[in-house]
ROBA-377125 format. One line per field, with one value per residue: residue number from 1; chain; x, y, z of N, C-alpha, C, O in turn. Coordinates in pm, 1 decimal, decimal comma, always signed. Example, Ala and Ser with C-alpha at 12.3 -4.5 7.8 and 13.67 -1.06 7.14 Angstrom:
% residues 2
seq	c(1  2)
mol	c(A  A)
nx	c(+1319,0  +1285,0)
ny	c(-569,0  -225,0)
nz	c(+780,0  +708,0)
cax	c(+1230,0  +1367,0)
cay	c(-450,0  -106,0)
caz	c(+780,0  +714,0)
cx	c(+1320,0  +1290,0)
cy	c(-330,0  +3,0)
cz	c(+780,0  +787,0)
ox	c(+1423,6  +1340,9)
oy	c(-331,9  +113,8)
oz	c(+846,5  +803,9)
***
This chain:
% residues 118
seq	c(1  2  3  4  5  6  7  8  9  10  11  12  13  14  15  16  17  18  19  20  21  22  23  24  25  26  27  28  29  30  31  32  33  34  35  36  37  38  39  40  41  42  43  44  45  46  47  48  49  50  51  52  53  54  55  56  57  58  59  60  61  62  63  64  65  66  67  68  69  70  71  72  73  74  75  76  77  78  79  80  81  82  83  84  85  86  87  88  89  90  91  92  93  94  95  96  97  98  99  100  101  102  103  104  105  106  107  108  109  110  111  112  113  114  115  116  117  118)
mol	c(A  A  A  A  A  A  A  A  A  A  A  A  A  A  A  A  A  A  A  A  A  A  A  A  A  A  A  A  A  A  A  A  A  A  A  A  A  A  A  A  A  A  A  A  A  A  A  A  A  A  A  A  A  A  A  A  A  A  A  A  A  A  A  A  A  A  A  A  A  A  A  A  A  A  A  A  A  A  A  A  A  A  A  A  A  A  A  A  A  A  A  A  A  A  A  A  A  A  A  A  A  A  A  A  A  A  A  A  A  A  A  A  A  A  A  A  A  A)
nx	c(+16966,2  +16701,9  +16585,8  +16608,6  +16443,0  +16197,4  +16179,6  +16160,7  +15914,3  +15740,1  +15779,9  +15678,5  +15412,0  +15316,1  +15361,2  +15591,9  +15803,2  +16018,0  +16264,8  +16263,4  +15968,3  +15645,8  +15419,1  +15115,2  +14983,7  +14722,3  +14679,7  +14607,8  +14727,7  +14604,7  +14551,8  +14599,0  +14698,2  +14895,2  +15029,9  +15181,8  +15435,6  +15420,2  +15220,0  +15348,5  +15557,5  +15418,5  +15324,6  +15431,2  +15446,9  +15414,3  +15142,8  +15020,5  +15127,3  +15014,8  +14748,2  +14759,5  +14811,3  +14573,7  +14397,2  +14472,7  +14402,3  +14129,0  +14048,8  +13897,6  +14036,0  +14149,6  +14166,6  +14485,7  +14490,4  +14274,0  +14349,8  +14401,2  +14658,2  +14803,4  +15036,1  +15249,2  +15452,6  +15613,5  +15748,9  +15573,7  +15483,5  +15739,9  +15869,9  +15714,5  +15775,6  +16051,0  +16042,2  +15909,6  +16104,3  +16300,7  +16178,0  +16158,6  +16418,4  +16511,5  +16372,9  +16512,3  +16701,1  +16539,5  +16447,6  +16688,3  +16747,9  +16523,5  +16563,2  +16805,2  +16721,6  +16531,4  +16692,9  +16858,4  +16667,2  +16581,5  +16818,8  +16852,0  +16627,1  +16684,4  +16834,4  +16888,9  +16808,6  +17061,5  +17216,7  +17308,6  +17307,8  +17013,5)
ny	c(+10754,2  +10697,5  +10638,3  +10887,5  +11044,6  +10921,2  +10976,5  +11255,8  +11284,9  +11168,0  +11342,8  +11578,0  +11500,1  +11448,1  +11687,7  +11732,8  +11914,2  +11917,8  +11736,0  +11527,7  +11391,1  +11260,7  +11071,8  +10918,7  +10617,3  +10382,3  +10019,3  +9963,9  +10151,6  +10394,5  +10739,7  +10871,8  +11073,3  +11372,5  +11483,7  +11328,1  +11340,9  +11547,6  +11435,5  +11203,5  +11318,1  +11427,8  +11207,1  +11085,8  +10876,7  +10517,6  +10448,5  +10673,8  +10649,9  +10408,3  +10488,9  +10682,9  +10530,0  +10383,6  +10595,3  +10673,5  +10444,0  +10453,5  +10665,3  +10774,1  +10660,9  +10801,6  +10798,4  +10871,7  +11074,9  +11228,2  +11338,1  +11577,1  +11773,9  +11865,4  +11932,3  +12119,6  +12390,8  +12513,5  +12765,6  +12981,0  +13287,8  +13374,2  +13130,9  +13041,4  +13234,2  +13191,5  +12926,4  +12975,3  +13114,3  +12916,4  +12725,1  +12864,0  +12970,4  +13159,8  +13386,9  +13514,3  +13676,4  +13878,7  +13984,2  +14082,6  +14279,5  +14453,5  +14527,4  +14669,2  +14884,9  +14997,1  +15071,8  +15260,4  +15450,5  +15531,3  +15640,9  +15854,9  +15997,0  +16143,5  +16358,2  +16688,2  +16877,3  +16928,7  +16715,7  +16716,9  +16624,0  +16659,9)
nz	c(+7180,4  +7106,3  +7355,1  +7478,8  +7317,2  +7368,9  +7642,5  +7633,0  +7500,4  +7686,4  +7904,3  +7795,2  +7743,6  +8002,3  +8119,4  +8272,8  +8471,8  +8632,8  +8820,9  +9098,3  +8950,4  +9001,3  +8847,7  +8875,0  +8770,3  +8703,4  +8721,1  +8462,2  +8312,8  +8311,6  +8392,1  +8718,8  +8903,8  +8877,6  +9074,7  +9240,8  +9363,6  +9559,0  +9715,1  +9810,3  +9954,9  +10168,0  +10299,6  +10567,8  +10748,3  +10799,8  +10810,3  +10691,3  +10437,9  +10350,7  +10351,8  +10154,5  +9922,5  +9921,9  +9875,3  +9618,6  +9478,0  +9507,5  +9355,7  +9051,6  +8767,8  +8461,9  +8101,1  +7962,4  +7768,0  +7846,8  +8081,9  +8342,8  +8410,4  +8708,9  +8827,8  +9027,3  +8933,8  +9107,6  +9329,8  +9293,5  +9136,2  +9055,5  +9007,3  +8792,1  +8597,8  +8566,3  +8470,5  +8229,5  +8083,7  +8076,8  +7918,6  +7685,2  +7571,2  +7385,4  +7438,1  +7634,5  +7514,8  +7413,8  +7654,7  +7762,0  +7570,8  +7601,4  +7866,8  +7855,2  +7696,3  +7870,0  +8091,8  +7967,1  +7895,2  +8150,3  +8245,9  +8064,7  +8128,4  +8355,6  +8265,7  +8125,8  +7824,0  +7721,4  +7792,0  +8046,7  +8394,5  +8589,0)
cax	c(+16882,5  +16561,6  +16540,9  +16597,3  +16322,5  +16082,9  +16175,3  +16109,8  +15771,4  +15669,1  +15786,2  +15584,1  +15276,5  +15276,2  +15396,5  +15693,8  +15885,5  +16130,5  +16296,0  +16180,6  +15824,7  +15578,5  +15289,5  +15058,3  +14895,1  +14668,4  +14731,9  +14574,4  +14798,2  +14521,8  +14602,0  +14538,4  +14735,4  +15027,7  +15083,0  +15228,7  +15552,6  +15372,9  +15147,7  +15446,8  +15631,2  +15331,3  +15297,2  +15553,5  +15445,5  +15365,6  +14996,2  +14987,7  +15163,9  +14910,7  +14627,7  +14782,9  +14790,1  +14429,3  +14329,0  +14499,6  +14322,9  +13986,5  +14021,3  +13859,4  +14142,8  +14100,5  +14265,9  +14589,6  +14454,3  +14172,2  +14405,1  +14426,3  +14782,9  +14797,4  +15164,6  +15291,3  +15584,3  +15691,0  +15799,6  +15474,4  +15501,3  +15881,0  +15895,5  +15649,4  +15852,3  +16175,5  +16009,2  +15876,0  +16229,1  +16371,8  +16112,5  +16173,4  +16543,0  +16531,7  +16310,5  +16610,2  +16761,8  +16442,6  +16449,2  +16811,9  +16730,2  +16429,1  +16624,2  +16901,2  +16643,7  +16471,4  +16797,5  +16900,1  +16558,8  +16585,4  +16937,7  +16824,5  +16517,0  +16739,9  +16918,4  +16816,4  +16826,9  +17204,5  +17283,7  +17358,7  +17215,8  +16928,1)
cay	c(+10858,9  +10655,2  +10653,2  +11031,5  +11089,4  +10869,8  +11053,6  +11388,1  +11273,9  +11145,9  +11466,6  +11671,7  +11449,4  +11460,0  +11822,7  +11722,7  +12033,8  +11904,0  +11602,5  +11414,7  +11405,8  +11132,5  +11062,4  +10792,2  +10550,0  +10258,8  +9896,4  +9961,6  +10261,5  +10515,6  +10848,1  +10893,6  +11207,6  +11422,7  +11546,4  +11219,2  +11379,8  +11619,4  +11339,1  +11117,1  +11398,8  +11449,6  +11078,0  +11070,5  +10755,6  +10398,4  +10455,9  +10775,3  +10594,7  +10311,5  +10567,3  +10746,8  +10429,1  +10357,5  +10709,6  +10665,1  +10333,6  +10487,7  +10768,7  +10726,3  +10682,9  +10843,7  +10779,8  +10975,5  +11189,5  +11308,3  +11377,3  +11717,2  +11777,9  +11969,7  +11940,0  +12256,3  +12422,9  +12559,7  +12900,2  +13084,4  +13367,6  +13374,1  +12999,4  +13035,1  +13318,6  +13119,1  +12813,2  +13028,6  +13142,5  +12791,1  +12657,5  +12949,3  +13042,2  +13272,9  +13505,4  +13580,7  +13784,3  +13987,6  +14043,9  +14160,8  +14397,3  +14545,3  +14578,0  +14772,7  +15002,3  +15056,7  +15139,1  +15378,5  +15547,5  +15583,2  +15725,5  +15976,9  +16068,1  +16234,5  +16458,5  +16791,9  +16870,8  +16937,2  +16593,8  +16733,3  +16573,2  +16758,8)
caz	c(+7121,3  +7113,1  +7494,4  +7505,1  +7247,6  +7445,0  +7766,6  +7599,4  +7469,6  +7812,7  +7982,2  +7734,0  +7761,5  +8142,1  +8163,5  +8377,4  +8469,2  +8722,8  +8867,4  +9059,7  +8928,7  +9017,3  +8782,7  +8919,0  +8675,6  +8760,8  +8662,1  +8319,7  +8248,6  +8311,7  +8475,8  +8850,9  +8948,2  +8840,8  +9195,1  +9324,7  +9443,5  +9677,4  +9798,5  +9875,6  +10052,3  +10284,3  +10364,7  +10646,4  +10830,8  +10728,6  +10799,9  +10590,8  +10307,1  +10313,2  +10322,0  +10024,8  +9817,9  +9917,9  +9812,0  +9474,4  +9423,4  +9510,1  +9255,2  +8919,1  +8670,8  +8330,3  +7995,0  +7967,0  +7682,9  +7916,8  +8211,5  +8375,0  +8485,3  +8811,5  +8895,4  +9058,6  +8885,9  +9222,8  +9337,0  +9266,7  +9014,7  +9014,9  +8948,5  +8661,5  +8506,1  +8538,1  +8383,5  +8098,0  +8013,5  +8052,3  +7806,4  +7566,2  +7597,4  +7294,1  +7498,1  +7720,3  +7436,0  +7413,9  +7788,6  +7772,8  +7485,3  +7665,0  +7990,1  +7816,3  +7653,7  +7989,3  +8169,4  +7891,1  +7909,8  +8287,7  +8252,8  +7989,8  +8193,6  +8455,6  +8202,7  +8052,3  +7679,6  +7688,4  +7837,5  +8183,3  +8495,6  +8654,9)
cx	c(+16734,9  +16505,0  +16520,6  +16472,2  +16197,4  +16066,2  +16117,8  +15960,3  +15690,0  +15666,9  +15688,4  +15439,6  +15227,1  +15310,3  +15494,1  +15787,7  +16005,8  +16150,5  +16315,8  +16034,6  +15762,6  +15439,5  +15235,1  +14960,0  +14841,0  +14725,1  +14700,5  +14645,6  +14716,0  +14573,9  +14524,2  +14569,5  +14873,7  +15095,3  +15136,0  +15345,4  +15509,1  +15299,1  +15245,6  +15523,3  +15550,4  +15305,7  +15421,3  +15556,0  +15393,8  +15214,9  +14954,1  +15020,6  +15060,2  +14781,5  +14640,5  +14757,4  +14641,6  +14356,3  +14351,8  +14414,3  +14175,2  +13949,6  +13983,1  +13969,4  +14081,0  +14206,7  +14362,8  +14551,6  +14346,9  +14223,8  +14420,9  +14549,9  +14779,3  +14929,3  +15207,7  +15430,9  +15670,3  +15725,9  +15699,3  +15503,7  +15645,6  +15915,7  +15834,9  +15725,3  +15981,9  +16148,3  +15974,8  +16003,9  +16309,7  +16311,1  +16131,6  +16301,0  +16568,0  +16471,1  +16407,4  +16675,3  +16668,5  +16439,5  +16572,3  +16799,0  +16638,1  +16486,5  +16722,8  +16829,0  +16584,5  +16575,9  +16846,8  +16794,6  +16562,2  +16704,0  +16913,5  +16715,4  +16568,9  +16829,4  +16831,9  +16850,2  +16973,0  +17282,6  +17340,7  +17255,7  +17138,5  +16956,9)
cy	c(+10821,8  +10674,2  +10801,2  +11088,7  +11046,6  +10948,2  +11193,1  +11387,5  +11252,9  +11272,5  +11569,5  +11628,7  +11471,9  +11596,0  +11819,8  +11840,2  +12023,8  +11759,4  +11612,9  +11454,7  +11267,7  +11143,1  +10924,8  +10741,5  +10425,6  +10138,2  +9882,4  +10072,6  +10388,0  +10612,2  +10858,2  +11034,9  +11244,9  +11486,9  +11441,8  +11257,0  +11450,2  +11525,9  +11253,0  +11194,1  +11421,1  +11321,3  +11037,4  +10946,3  +10638,5  +10404,8  +10558,0  +10725,4  +10494,0  +10384,7  +10636,3  +10648,6  +10395,4  +10471,4  +10709,7  +10556,6  +10367,6  +10594,5  +10704,3  +10762,1  +10717,1  +10813,5  +10898,3  +11097,2  +11278,5  +11364,9  +11528,3  +11720,4  +11894,8  +11989,8  +12084,5  +12279,5  +12484,3  +12706,0  +13009,7  +13156,5  +13364,0  +13241,2  +12987,3  +13117,2  +13248,1  +13003,0  +12859,6  +13054,2  +13015,4  +12715,1  +12733,4  +13032,7  +13160,3  +13401,2  +13581,2  +13696,1  +13905,0  +14059,6  +14131,0  +14289,6  +14500,1  +14604,9  +14689,6  +14900,6  +15075,0  +15132,6  +15265,1  +15488,8  +15610,9  +15677,9  +15859,4  +16060,4  +16171,6  +16341,5  +16565,3  +16781,4  +16874,8  +16813,1  +16605,2  +16678,0  +16686,8  +16766,2)
cz	c(+7132,4  +7253,8  +7528,5  +7439,3  +7323,7  +7575,1  +7741,6  +7571,5  +7596,3  +7897,5  +7927,6  +7759,3  +7905,0  +8202,3  +8281,5  +8362,8  +8561,4  +8763,3  +9017,6  +9041,6  +8941,4  +8956,7  +8818,4  +8813,7  +8744,1  +8686,3  +8513,2  +8242,4  +8238,4  +8416,7  +8607,2  +8899,1  +8896,1  +8960,7  +9293,3  +9413,8  +9570,4  +9771,8  +9877,3  +9983,3  +10180,3  +10362,9  +10444,3  +10735,0  +10747,6  +10708,2  +10693,5  +10450,4  +10259,6  +10275,3  +10186,0  +9911,0  +9807,4  +9848,3  +9661,6  +9410,7  +9417,0  +9406,9  +9123,0  +8819,9  +8535,6  +8225,5  +7993,7  +7883,9  +7746,2  +8048,5  +8222,5  +8463,7  +8582,6  +8880,9  +8907,5  +9004,6  +8992,9  +9213,7  +9305,5  +9136,6  +8965,3  +8948,1  +8810,2  +8557,5  +8467,1  +8443,0  +8242,2  +8018,4  +7987,6  +7934,4  +7675,6  +7580,2  +7504,3  +7351,0  +7587,5  +7645,2  +7428,5  +7547,3  +7808,3  +7692,6  +7551,7  +7793,4  +7958,8  +7773,7  +7774,1  +8069,9  +8099,0  +7904,2  +8048,9  +8304,4  +8183,5  +8054,6  +8294,6  +8398,9  +8135,7  +7904,2  +7637,8  +7733,5  +7977,4  +8281,0  +8559,3  +8803,2)
ox	c(+16652,0  +16391,9  +16425,9  +16403,2  +16103,8  +15954,5  +16036,3  +15888,1  +15583,4  +15564,0  +15622,8  +15354,8  +15112,0  +15290,9  +15479,4  +15844,7  +16087,6  +16064,7  +16384,0  +15984,6  +15820,7  +15353,3  +15301,9  +14867,0  +14905,9  +14809,4  +14759,5  +14626,8  +14752,5  +14632,4  +14401,2  +14477,6  +14958,2  +15206,3  +15135,4  +15354,1  +15556,2  +15313,4  +15227,6  +15550,3  +15607,6  +15269,0  +15506,2  +15660,5  +15337,2  +15164,9  +14863,0  +14948,9  +15021,9  +14714,0  +14542,9  +14689,0  +14589,0  +14263,7  +14261,0  +14360,4  +14103,4  +13832,1  +14029,6  +13992,9  +13974,0  +14325,0  +14323,7  +14577,5  +14330,0  +14149,7  +14449,8  +14546,5  +14755,2  +14935,1  +15203,4  +15519,8  +15789,6  +15731,9  +15740,0  +15543,9  +15669,7  +15982,7  +15896,1  +15738,2  +16018,7  +16221,8  +16007,2  +16011,9  +16380,0  +16382,6  +16122,1  +16292,8  +16639,9  +16513,6  +16387,2  +16701,9  +16713,1  +16429,7  +16563,2  +16835,2  +16670,4  +16460,5  +16724,7  +16869,7  +16586,4  +16551,1  +16874,2  +16828,1  +16547,1  +16692,3  +16949,6  +16712,0  +16505,2  +16896,0  +16718,9  +16914,7  +17006,2  +17404,0  +17412,3  +17135,1  +17191,5  +16894,0)
oy	c(+10906,9  +10719,7  +10836,1  +11171,8  +11124,7  +10982,4  +11242,3  +11477,9  +11312,4  +11306,1  +11640,2  +11711,5  +11509,7  +11617,8  +11895,4  +11863,5  +12115,7  +11673,6  +11705,9  +11543,1  +11168,7  +11214,5  +10824,2  +10811,5  +10369,7  +10153,8  +9798,5  +10086,6  +10479,8  +10571,5  +10854,1  +11109,7  +11158,3  +11538,9  +11463,8  +11210,6  +11416,3  +11535,5  +11231,9  +11140,5  +11432,0  +11326,8  +10963,6  +10914,7  +10657,1  +10370,5  +10532,0  +10755,8  +10493,8  +10347,7  +10646,6  +10681,6  +10380,3  +10447,6  +10742,1  +10575,3  +10316,6  +10611,7  +10595,8  +10879,6  +10667,6  +10804,1  +11011,7  +11210,5  +11392,8  +11432,8  +11597,2  +11675,0  +12008,9  +12057,8  +12161,2  +12197,2  +12505,5  +12763,7  +13125,1  +13094,5  +13352,0  +13238,7  +12929,6  +13075,3  +13245,0  +12982,8  +12791,0  +13020,4  +13007,0  +12648,8  +12675,0  +13154,0  +13252,9  +13511,2  +13699,8  +13801,3  +14019,4  +14182,2  +14240,3  +14396,9  +14618,8  +14721,1  +14792,3  +15010,9  +15197,9  +15245,5  +15365,8  +15605,9  +15732,4  +15782,3  +15964,6  +16182,2  +16274,6  +16411,1  +16539,2  +16685,0  +16828,5  +16807,4  +16516,2  +16682,9  +16795,8  +16844,5)
oz	c(+7164,7  +7270,8  +7599,0  +7498,4  +7341,0  +7614,0  +7819,5  +7613,5  +7612,7  +7956,2  +8004,2  +7792,7  +7926,8  +8321,9  +8377,5  +8256,1  +8565,7  +8742,5  +9060,4  +9111,3  +8897,0  +9008,0  +8794,6  +8773,6  +8832,6  +8598,0  +8445,2  +8121,6  +8165,0  +8517,1  +8608,4  +8932,2  +8873,7  +8949,2  +9414,4  +9527,5  +9679,0  +9893,7  +9997,2  +10090,8  +10288,8  +10480,2  +10394,5  +10791,9  +10639,9  +10601,1  +10614,9  +10355,1  +10142,6  +10179,2  +10111,7  +9814,1  +9697,1  +9770,8  +9585,0  +9301,6  +9331,0  +9374,6  +9087,9  +8791,7  +8500,1  +8258,4  +8021,2  +7924,5  +7703,9  +8119,7  +8124,7  +8578,1  +8543,4  +8983,3  +8811,4  +9026,6  +8971,2  +9105,1  +9291,8  +9038,2  +8845,2  +8844,9  +8720,3  +8442,5  +8349,7  +8346,3  +8145,2  +7900,3  +7887,0  +7859,2  +7567,6  +7599,2  +7541,8  +7315,7  +7613,9  +7703,4  +7435,9  +7552,1  +7864,3  +7740,9  +7557,6  +7824,6  +8026,6  +7810,2  +7780,8  +8112,3  +8164,3  +7922,1  +8061,9  +8368,6  +8236,2  +8037,1  +8316,5  +8475,4  +8094,6  +7863,0  +7528,7  +7714,3  +8023,3  +8256,8  +8580,8  +8874,5)
***
């Protein structure tokens, strides 16, 4: 339980939204980047990997509390909407309710006052 609590706190602090996520810290524990996964994925050769590490070392590290998390949640707008519902699952019930109301409204829109289709 203690490890799970610590993991949850770290995920919240670093805004980790998926696995794997790579947050780069310097040797003092200061924040370098939250986009480490994308950086690593782009470093496809030994030379690019060495250059990546050099670029991380050359960046000015900041205390974690001053860090700006830039990790991409992926998928553009659709990914952001999905992540919103995953973080707030109770909203799904509201979405279902509104969807049912919308479909009922659309169904009734095509009927006249006697309930017959136009």
